[in-house]
Residue, then its C-alpha position, 0 to 999 in steps of 0.5 A: x473494466x479489468x481487475x488487477x492484483x497490485x503489490x506495493x512496497x512502502x518505505x520511509x514511513x515514520x509511524x507510531x503504531x505501538x506507542x514507540x514512533x519509528x521508521x517502518x516499511x511495509x508491503x501491501x496488496x490491493x485489488x482494484x478495477x482499472x482500464x490498464x496496469x498504469x491506472x491500476x497502480x495509481x488507484x492502488x497507491x491512492x487507496x494506500x495513501x488514504x488508508x485512515x489507519x495509516x494516515x492517523x499514525x503518520x508522523x513524517x515531516x514535509x521534507x521527509x516524505x514516505x514513498x510507495x513503489x510498485x512491486x508487482x501487478x497482474x490482471x486477475x479473474x473476476x472470481x479471484x478479485x471478488x474473493x480477495x477484494x476486501x484485503x487491505x492488510x499491511x505487513x510492516x517491518x522496521x527499516x533499520x532491519x531491512 
């Protein structure tokens, strides 16, 4: 199984992170094991969608769904994967300042 570094870009996330709900975008990097880049992308997106901190603050209506897109993907070495795999941070930005 190969190791991948997957950079994602989330858009249209209506979140309440600090008591003031607003539309935010984010960048996130995920380190995943997969057979190929396509599978790695799917796994990274699913992991991001199911992040409990993101899910519990999400306020979008069903007709205004957020999106997560692939920014970059590359295969990495085992040592780099092992050193970074616990990284689950998000870098948020207000969408009106994009």
